[in-house]
Steps between C-alpha positions, in 0.01 A plus 500: 500500500455827311776594259663839536551681169869584467509629142671840457264788566466812287695793642637831390772405245749750640479327840565159347799612300653693789446234764619211285860622526492524882566228760181356643541658842566848359216475249264395779613791715432752221152364448432516874609862510253581223222327694521761776364781285307303236121492479310176558505376140865587449595342833328176405690492168828563679424222749424263215837586350667433836338155501629428149854601589508283814328184377824305535509584872164328542622198304812474716296507822257238368778263401630491856184308588499250212486123557286543809176355375369798300555546125762764420261660249248564778771638726616742231147627447460556874837678504388727214192593700725576796712723279192691385396538864846634585494750212156624607584518869851645497524855630803673342470785750564263793779289348713492186604134471216328317674162503516481881122545502407294196688180586334449843163590348540244222631244744204565726256433217674173413501392864133589532424284199689212657322557829160476333571237234837333546521338843546124498553491876333797669672668796301587815230761453691748718797478264278545193333804655837646596624450143201689363564794733873499426435501125261794537745717694832395347477728197422807712794427727729456200401840370537667839836340582645488149589132553342170594369513859654289773284249692523721810366797303213294361417367845498851644278640224246216526528459879574130452729271693844492334509118505171488307633745241819295457296179465268660245793632294674163516185323377484714184586287201452171686189428299572142400690234697839378385487150357648229721670374184688829457877465526689765701812639343732340756435137411322238295243393762153651476336684788276200568803272532630718783188474712510265797309172498272381777688350792369150556562531875323836534160350586650298785709783642232612746448142621873452557523819703202399714620143556863576582451575872276193539748264337780619726325332796470155340710210625742310277257220405227745404737700282620185325143393425405839355818529295474150354127521431463852361845592367639164383168338409573183701225249571384418852671161475834665415459743790422207732817318391715805582335560837463134594121511531209353307317664213185521715693683772640744243147569374367570852800715596479709180126554539543615860794722409318673216190554713714659771675729252164610356372584848814696589492685168134585552571643845757737348247648255 
């Protein structure tokens, strides 16, 4: 992506010397006050100076999103662009706290970059669209309220359902899935080790539920045959020895029993 030039700009030397001794917030405020009455060229120079003074703010915001699938260098460049946008768009006559406006603006630019370039698993389109609208209005609300807006305030401004706003805000930053090999801080087992395995009896659960009422009506000999044949794996000869009948009789009885159960099961569906 394009590289933002962050080398010191040329300014009036008296400004540089005077502002260097001031805390960042106070120096920014003085420059903003001068912007109110300055002409276009002077205002642009003052805004450039504001960007220089607050570059670390952009870096701090960018680093909150590191290790999420996008190079930190790219995030810092996007954050710098957000800072420039904040310096150009801030209205000192409407609000005095530049930081409360700049941070959401920078964060919005970083989130927008993630939305367009950083998703590994994309959320539903409605959530993506809500995020775009939230990002667009968040800076204005910050400047109007003098603080970060609450989800209810965002929902009211955009006429969106509160649940959708909460979901969109919660999805911010979830741009790449957590590895199943990651180890939570409360133990040695990875996330994947804590996931449940397939239950071997799950596939037969529906059959057991359907057959239960049918099996309750079987007589003792029929139950013994089914249990020995299908649960104990006994041969027809072994079943015949237990019941005192021949192997041929066991075969005929089992065939008739299974056919009857199939018919009864079919009548239920």
